[in-house]
KETIDO-983136 format. One record per residue (C-alpha): y, x, z; residue in one letter. Coordinates in nm, 3 decimals. Example, Ala and Ser with C-alpha at 12.3 -4.5 7.8 and 13.67 -1.06 7.14 Angstrom:
# residues 2
<site v="-0.450" u="1.230" w="0.780" code="A"/>
<site v="-0.106" u="1.367" w="0.714" code="S"/>
# end
This chain:
# residues 306
<site v="11.289" u="12.350" w="9.872" code="X"/>
<site v="11.288" u="12.330" w="10.252" code="X"/>
<site v="11.579" u="12.083" w="10.243" code="X"/>
<site v="11.393" u="11.864" w="9.989" code="X"/>
<site v="11.081" u="11.863" w="10.208" code="X"/>
<site v="11.284" u="11.752" w="10.508" code="X"/>
<site v="11.434" u="11.467" w="10.305" code="X"/>
<site v="11.089" u="11.359" w="10.189" code="X"/>
<site v="10.954" u="11.357" w="10.545" code="X"/>
<site v="11.254" u="11.157" w="10.664" code="X"/>
<site v="11.200" u="10.904" w="10.385" code="X"/>
<site v="10.831" u="10.868" w="10.476" code="X"/>
<site v="10.916" u="10.822" w="10.845" code="X"/>
<site v="11.172" u="10.551" w="10.776" code="X"/>
<site v="10.940" u="10.348" w="10.554" code="X"/>
<site v="10.615" u="10.394" w="10.751" code="X"/>
<site v="10.491" u="10.064" w="10.898" code="X"/>
<site v="10.508" u="10.032" w="11.274" code="X"/>
<site v="10.184" u="10.003" w="11.469" code="X"/>
<site v="10.114" u="9.662" w="11.621" code="X"/>
<site v="10.088" u="9.810" w="11.973" code="X"/>
<site v="10.443" u="9.946" w="11.945" code="X"/>
<site v="10.576" u="9.618" w="11.806" code="X"/>
<site v="10.423" u="9.429" w="12.097" code="X"/>
<site v="10.559" u="9.680" w="12.350" code="X"/>
<site v="10.913" u="9.659" w="12.212" code="X"/>
<site v="10.890" u="9.279" w="12.200" code="X"/>
<site v="10.783" u="9.266" w="12.566" code="X"/>
<site v="11.070" u="9.490" w="12.670" code="X"/>
<site v="11.339" u="9.296" w="12.484" code="X"/>
<site v="11.205" u="8.956" w="12.591" code="X"/>
<site v="11.202" u="9.073" w="12.954" code="X"/>
<site v="11.560" u="9.197" w="12.919" code="X"/>
<site v="11.677" u="8.877" w="12.751" code="X"/>
<site v="11.530" u="8.661" w="13.027" code="X"/>
<site v="11.654" u="8.874" w="13.321" code="X"/>
<site v="12.017" u="8.785" w="13.395" code="X"/>
<site v="12.044" u="9.071" w="13.646" code="X"/>
<site v="12.028" u="9.332" w="13.367" code="X"/>
<site v="12.342" u="9.403" w="13.166" code="X"/>
<site v="12.192" u="9.638" w="12.908" code="X"/>
<site v="11.868" u="9.801" w="12.800" code="X"/>
<site v="11.841" u="10.150" w="12.654" code="X"/>
<site v="11.571" u="10.301" w="12.435" code="X"/>
<site v="11.523" u="10.679" w="12.460" code="X"/>
<site v="11.616" u="10.923" w="12.182" code="X"/>
<site v="11.247" u="11.000" w="12.129" code="X"/>
<site v="11.206" u="10.699" w="11.897" code="X"/>
<site v="11.140" u="10.771" w="11.532" code="X"/>
<site v="11.373" u="10.629" w="11.268" code="X"/>
<site v="11.132" u="10.349" w="11.171" code="X"/>
<site v="11.097" u="10.258" w="11.540" code="X"/>
<site v="11.475" u="10.244" w="11.581" code="X"/>
<site v="11.499" u="10.028" w="11.268" code="X"/>
<site v="11.240" u="9.787" w="11.412" code="X"/>
<site v="11.422" u="9.764" w="11.748" code="X"/>
<site v="11.749" u="9.681" w="11.571" code="X"/>
<site v="11.582" u="9.406" w="11.368" code="X"/>
<site v="11.395" u="9.265" w="11.669" code="X"/>
<site v="11.711" u="9.256" w="11.880" code="X"/>
<site v="11.884" u="9.058" w="11.608" code="X"/>
<site v="11.591" u="8.813" w="11.592" code="X"/>
<site v="11.613" u="8.757" w="11.969" code="X"/>
<site v="11.987" u="8.695" w="11.962" code="X"/>
<site v="12.080" u="9.031" w="12.113" code="X"/>
<site v="12.315" u="9.307" w="12.003" code="X"/>
<site v="12.198" u="9.664" w="11.946" code="X"/>
<site v="12.392" u="9.982" w="11.877" code="X"/>
<site v="12.286" u="10.338" w="11.805" code="X"/>
<site v="12.479" u="10.618" w="11.974" code="X"/>
<site v="12.459" u="10.995" w="11.966" code="X"/>
<site v="12.365" u="11.236" w="11.691" code="X"/>
<site v="12.047" u="11.401" w="11.576" code="X"/>
<site v="11.782" u="11.437" w="11.843" code="X"/>
<site v="12.013" u="11.275" w="12.102" code="X"/>
<site v="12.044" u="10.946" w="11.914" code="X"/>
<site v="11.944" u="10.643" w="12.126" code="X"/>
<site v="11.974" u="10.263" w="12.116" code="X"/>
<site v="12.157" u="10.043" w="12.364" code="X"/>
<site v="12.082" u="9.668" w="12.363" code="X"/>
<site v="12.318" u="9.413" w="12.519" code="X"/>
<site v="12.364" u="9.038" w="12.518" code="X"/>
<site v="12.605" u="8.878" w="12.278" code="X"/>
<site v="12.936" u="8.777" w="12.425" code="X"/>
<site v="12.922" u="8.441" w="12.251" code="X"/>
<site v="12.584" u="8.320" w="12.376" code="X"/>
<site v="12.612" u="7.989" w="12.192" code="X"/>
<site v="12.554" u="8.180" w="11.869" code="X"/>
<site v="12.215" u="8.317" w="11.954" code="X"/>
<site v="12.174" u="8.514" w="12.274" code="X"/>
<site v="12.035" u="8.215" w="12.459" code="X"/>
<site v="11.948" u="7.973" w="12.185" code="X"/>
<site v="11.664" u="7.831" w="12.392" code="X"/>
<site v="11.922" u="7.697" w="12.638" code="X"/>
<site v="12.064" u="7.477" w="12.360" code="X"/>
<site v="11.735" u="7.301" w="12.292" code="X"/>
<site v="11.732" u="6.931" w="12.366" code="X"/>
<site v="11.529" u="6.827" w="12.667" code="X"/>
<site v="11.211" u="6.642" w="12.583" code="X"/>
<site v="11.203" u="6.321" w="12.790" code="X"/>
<site v="10.867" u="6.280" w="12.962" code="X"/>
<site v="10.747" u="6.002" w="13.187" code="X"/>
<site v="10.652" u="6.071" w="13.549" code="X"/>
<site v="10.282" u="6.026" w="13.469" code="X"/>
<site v="10.299" u="6.280" w="13.187" code="X"/>
<site v="10.478" u="6.532" w="13.410" code="X"/>
<site v="10.215" u="6.491" w="13.679" code="X"/>
<site v="9.936" u="6.541" w="13.425" code="X"/>
<site v="10.102" u="6.855" w="13.290" code="X"/>
<site v="10.160" u="6.997" w="13.639" code="X"/>
<site v="9.798" u="6.933" w="13.729" code="X"/>
<site v="9.677" u="7.091" w="13.407" code="X"/>
<site v="9.878" u="7.412" w="13.445" code="X"/>
<site v="9.781" u="7.432" w="13.813" code="X"/>
<site v="9.414" u="7.410" w="13.719" code="X"/>
<site v="9.444" u="7.628" w="13.409" code="X"/>
<site v="9.731" u="7.876" w="13.461" code="X"/>
<site v="9.847" u="8.093" w="13.173" code="X"/>
<site v="9.626" u="8.400" w="13.145" code="X"/>
<site v="9.746" u="8.755" w="13.075" code="X"/>
<site v="9.563" u="8.760" w="12.740" code="X"/>
<site v="9.745" u="8.442" w="12.640" code="X"/>
<site v="10.078" u="8.609" w="12.716" code="X"/>
<site v="9.967" u="8.908" w="12.508" code="X"/>
<site v="9.896" u="8.669" w="12.221" code="X"/>
<site v="10.244" u="8.520" w="12.253" code="X"/>
<site v="10.404" u="8.865" w="12.249" code="X"/>
<site v="10.196" u="8.957" w="11.945" code="X"/>
<site v="10.298" u="8.635" w="11.771" code="X"/>
<site v="10.667" u="8.703" w="11.840" code="X"/>
<site v="10.632" u="9.056" w="11.706" code="X"/>
<site v="10.447" u="8.932" w="11.397" code="X"/>
<site v="10.718" u="8.672" w="11.333" code="X"/>
<site v="10.988" u="8.936" w="11.350" code="X"/>
<site v="10.786" u="9.160" w="11.119" code="X"/>
<site v="10.740" u="8.880" w="10.867" code="X"/>
<site v="11.112" u="8.813" w="10.859" code="X"/>
<site v="11.195" u="9.181" w="10.819" code="X"/>
<site v="10.955" u="9.210" w="10.524" code="X"/>
<site v="11.104" u="8.896" w="10.369" code="X"/>
<site v="11.452" u="9.043" w="10.343" code="X"/>
<site v="11.538" u="9.165" w="9.994" code="X"/>
<site v="11.734" u="9.466" w="10.122" code="X"/>
<site v="11.719" u="9.605" w="10.473" code="X"/>
<site v="11.998" u="9.834" w="10.583" code="X"/>
<site v="11.879" u="10.121" w="10.800" code="X"/>
<site v="12.132" u="10.121" w="11.085" code="X"/>
<site v="12.064" u="10.486" w="11.159" code="X"/>
<site v="12.077" u="10.647" w="10.815" code="X"/>
<site v="12.265" u="10.388" w="10.609" code="X"/>
<site v="11.994" u="10.396" w="10.342" code="X"/>
<site v="11.888" u="10.072" w="10.176" code="X"/>
<site v="11.515" u="10.015" w="10.157" code="X"/>
<site v="11.431" u="9.817" w="9.845" code="X"/>
<site v="11.188" u="9.532" w="9.909" code="X"/>
<site v="11.079" u="9.221" w="9.711" code="X"/>
<site v="11.337" u="8.941" w="9.715" code="X"/>
<site v="11.264" u="8.651" w="9.953" code="X"/>
<site v="11.111" u="8.334" w="9.815" code="X"/>
<site v="11.354" u="8.042" w="9.792" code="X"/>
<site v="11.337" u="7.800" w="10.083" code="X"/>
<site v="11.415" u="7.434" w="10.078" code="X"/>
<site v="11.674" u="7.335" w="10.330" code="X"/>
<site v="11.574" u="7.117" w="10.622" code="X"/>
<site v="11.830" u="6.864" w="10.510" code="X"/>
<site v="11.653" u="6.828" w="10.174" code="X"/>
<site v="11.307" u="6.806" w="10.333" code="X"/>
<site v="11.427" u="6.547" w="10.581" code="X"/>
<site v="11.582" u="6.341" w="10.297" code="X"/>
<site v="11.263" u="6.359" w="10.089" code="X"/>
<site v="11.050" u="6.235" w="10.379" code="X"/>
<site v="11.254" u="5.915" w="10.404" code="X"/>
<site v="11.331" u="5.859" w="10.036" code="X"/>
<site v="11.192" u="5.517" w="9.931" code="X"/>
<site v="11.069" u="5.651" w="9.597" code="X"/>
<site v="10.885" u="5.937" w="9.767" code="X"/>
<site v="10.730" u="5.698" w="10.019" code="X"/>
<site v="10.624" u="5.458" w="9.742" code="X"/>
<site v="10.459" u="5.745" w="9.554" code="X"/>
<site v="10.278" u="5.863" w="9.865" code="X"/>
<site v="10.165" u="5.509" w="9.942" code="X"/>
<site v="10.010" u="5.482" w="9.595" code="X"/>
<site v="9.841" u="5.822" w="9.627" code="X"/>
<site v="9.719" u="5.727" w="9.973" code="X"/>
<site v="9.564" u="5.403" w="9.846" code="X"/>
<site v="9.391" u="5.579" w="9.557" code="X"/>
<site v="9.254" u="5.851" w="9.786" code="X"/>
<site v="9.118" u="5.596" w="10.031" code="X"/>
<site v="8.959" u="5.402" w="9.744" code="X"/>
<site v="8.791" u="5.717" w="9.606" code="X"/>
<site v="8.648" u="5.796" w="9.951" code="X"/>
<site v="8.503" u="5.449" w="9.994" code="X"/>
<site v="8.344" u="5.461" w="9.649" code="X"/>
<site v="8.179" u="5.798" w="9.717" code="X"/>
<site v="7.801" u="5.777" w="9.762" code="X"/>
<site v="7.822" u="5.982" w="10.083" code="X"/>
<site v="8.093" u="5.770" w="10.244" code="X"/>
<site v="7.863" u="5.548" w="10.455" code="X"/>
<site v="7.665" u="5.845" w="10.586" code="X"/>
<site v="7.981" u="6.033" w="10.684" code="X"/>
<site v="8.123" u="5.731" w="10.864" code="X"/>
<site v="7.799" u="5.682" w="11.056" code="X"/>
<site v="7.806" u="6.047" w="11.165" code="X"/>
<site v="8.166" u="6.015" w="11.282" code="X"/>
<site v="8.086" u="5.693" w="11.468" code="X"/>
<site v="7.845" u="5.886" w="11.693" code="X"/>
<site v="8.125" u="6.106" w="11.830" code="X"/>
<site v="8.279" u="6.016" w="12.172" code="X"/>
<site v="8.629" u="5.981" w="12.023" code="X"/>
<site v="8.529" u="5.711" w="11.774" code="X"/>
<site v="8.561" u="5.418" w="12.016" code="X"/>
<site v="8.923" u="5.516" w="12.088" code="X"/>
<site v="9.038" u="5.531" w="11.724" code="X"/>
<site v="9.238" u="5.208" w="11.732" code="X"/>
<site v="9.385" u="5.281" w="12.076" code="X"/>
<site v="9.504" u="5.625" w="11.962" code="X"/>
<site v="9.655" u="5.489" w="11.641" code="X"/>
<site v="9.835" u="5.208" w="11.827" code="X"/>
<site v="9.978" u="5.451" w="12.083" code="X"/>
<site v="10.104" u="5.693" w="11.818" code="X"/>
<site v="10.254" u="5.408" w="11.617" code="X"/>
<site v="10.454" u="5.281" w="11.914" code="X"/>
<site v="10.545" u="5.602" w="12.106" code="X"/>
<site v="10.727" u="5.924" w="12.027" code="X"/>
<site v="10.505" u="6.138" w="12.251" code="X"/>
<site v="10.135" u="6.078" w="12.317" code="X"/>
<site v="9.903" u="6.304" w="12.518" code="X"/>
<site v="9.531" u="6.288" w="12.440" code="X"/>
<site v="9.287" u="6.464" w="12.670" code="X"/>
<site v="8.911" u="6.503" w="12.643" code="X"/>
<site v="8.624" u="6.744" w="12.684" code="X"/>
<site v="8.532" u="7.014" w="12.436" code="X"/>
<site v="8.366" u="6.869" w="12.129" code="X"/>
<site v="8.481" u="6.511" w="12.180" code="X"/>
<site v="8.675" u="6.512" w="11.851" code="X"/>
<site v="9.039" u="6.576" w="11.949" code="X"/>
<site v="9.099" u="6.824" w="11.666" code="X"/>
<site v="8.866" u="6.681" w="11.402" code="X"/>
<site v="8.881" u="6.305" w="11.459" code="X"/>
<site v="9.227" u="6.218" w="11.594" code="X"/>
<site v="9.403" u="6.343" w="11.278" code="X"/>
<site v="9.162" u="6.135" w="11.072" code="X"/>
<site v="9.225" u="5.827" w="11.286" code="X"/>
<site v="9.594" u="5.863" w="11.204" code="X"/>
<site v="9.531" u="5.930" w="10.834" code="X"/>
<site v="9.311" u="5.621" w="10.808" code="X"/>
<site v="9.566" u="5.394" w="10.977" code="X"/>
<site v="9.773" u="5.220" w="10.704" code="X"/>
<site v="10.085" u="5.222" w="10.926" code="X"/>
<site v="10.075" u="5.599" w="10.981" code="X"/>
<site v="9.861" u="5.757" w="10.710" code="X"/>
<site v="10.081" u="5.729" w="10.400" code="X"/>
<site v="10.387" u="5.900" w="10.547" code="X"/>
<site v="10.250" u="6.128" w="10.821" code="X"/>
<site v="10.242" u="6.507" w="10.831" code="X"/>
<site v="10.036" u="6.675" w="11.102" code="X"/>
<site v="9.991" u="7.028" w="11.235" code="X"/>
<site v="9.681" u="7.111" w="11.439" code="X"/>
<site v="9.676" u="7.446" w="11.620" code="X"/>
<site v="9.362" u="7.648" w="11.681" code="X"/>
<site v="9.326" u="7.956" w="11.902" code="X"/>
<site v="9.181" u="8.181" w="11.632" code="X"/>
<site v="9.192" u="8.227" w="11.257" code="X"/>
<site v="8.822" u="8.151" w="11.208" code="X"/>
<site v="8.856" u="7.831" w="11.411" code="X"/>
<site v="9.149" u="7.704" w="11.204" code="X"/>
<site v="8.969" u="7.765" w="10.874" code="X"/>
<site v="8.634" u="7.632" w="10.999" code="X"/>
<site v="8.775" u="7.311" w="11.146" code="X"/>
<site v="8.988" u="7.246" w="10.837" code="X"/>
<site v="8.684" u="7.286" w="10.612" code="X"/>
<site v="8.481" u="7.054" w="10.832" code="X"/>
<site v="8.748" u="6.782" w="10.829" code="X"/>
<site v="8.789" u="6.812" w="10.452" code="X"/>
<site v="8.412" u="6.781" w="10.411" code="X"/>
<site v="8.406" u="6.471" w="10.633" code="X"/>
<site v="8.676" u="6.320" w="10.415" code="X"/>
<site v="8.475" u="6.407" w="10.103" code="X"/>
<site v="8.746" u="6.623" w="9.948" code="X"/>
<site v="8.804" u="6.989" w="9.878" code="X"/>
<site v="9.007" u="7.205" w="10.113" code="X"/>
<site v="9.374" u="7.245" w="10.022" code="X"/>
<site v="9.443" u="6.887" w="9.922" code="X"/>
<site v="9.520" u="6.641" w="10.203" code="X"/>
<site v="9.353" u="6.876" w="10.451" code="X"/>
<site v="9.460" u="7.242" w="10.450" code="X"/>
<site v="9.507" u="7.546" w="10.667" code="X"/>
<site v="9.764" u="7.821" w="10.717" code="X"/>
<site v="9.668" u="8.140" w="10.897" code="X"/>
<site v="9.788" u="8.497" w="10.874" code="X"/>
<site v="9.743" u="8.631" w="10.520" code="X"/>
<site v="9.570" u="8.314" w="10.401" code="X"/>
<site v="9.711" u="7.972" w="10.314" code="X"/>
<site v="9.532" u="7.676" w="10.155" code="X"/>
<site v="9.786" u="7.395" w="10.118" code="X"/>
<site v="9.957" u="7.200" w="9.840" code="X"/>
<site v="10.241" u="6.950" w="9.822" code="X"/>
<site v="9.983" u="6.679" w="9.893" code="X"/>
<site v="9.868" u="6.836" w="10.222" code="X"/>
<site v="9.924" u="6.611" w="10.522" code="X"/>
<site v="9.712" u="6.786" w="10.787" code="X"/>
<site v="9.750" u="7.163" w="10.831" code="X"/>
<site v="9.531" u="7.360" w="11.070" code="X"/>
<site v="9.691" u="7.683" w="11.183" code="X"/>
<site v="9.701" u="7.948" w="11.453" code="X"/>
<site v="10.002" u="7.959" w="11.691" code="X"/>
# end
């Protein structure tokens, strides 16, 4: 009976969800180790519970690091090291292509970050986002192997994902573009025939961003990178995406992502833009936040949190 109770407690410990504070702390530690070339390894003490060790193993894998458990029983600990072949993950960010920026853009960015440096709470949000991403991937695995006990934890199978190659092909397929062009024309026609269309357009025309709609569309149509700056409430998040949707050169084939700092902001702004376009949320305008998604295959503008 005592042996069965011990097994039950061990099973509960291994499957118990990890607190967000611990996930963020482990993420901070491993990110700091990954980015510090002076450190050769990082060890976690034997005081970690089995579910905490399991999380550290998974997080290390997500960050391109190697982890190994050593010792037995109460002396079991985790040692994290960098992969020998860094091209396969340990420093994947070093393989990213450099984004070419003009001198003027670099100066603007330097001035911006000098005036508005990254705040500690923003870094906390980034750590939390990294931890949440790792958690989402761990939950999405159909079977997770516990590196400490060897037990397999049964979880729902992952949803099928379309490959990037297929998505990229679909975005440039002439038949797909023709279909979207037809849908785009019909949607624009329905908006213009709506009894509230004139009133909505008059309300939008009173916003500061309205007079720049053609300039913004022309710049986006002829440049790979465009920076738009403006004061709070000028219409950067609500109007610029609509300028691009309404432009016949850009609208039919574009897909846009607009980030908002908080969940309530993403949902609220998405609903406002959908209302201005006289449509229901989840069609051309949608949102995707934690635990809540309102998008369809027709969605072209998605508001989301980082």
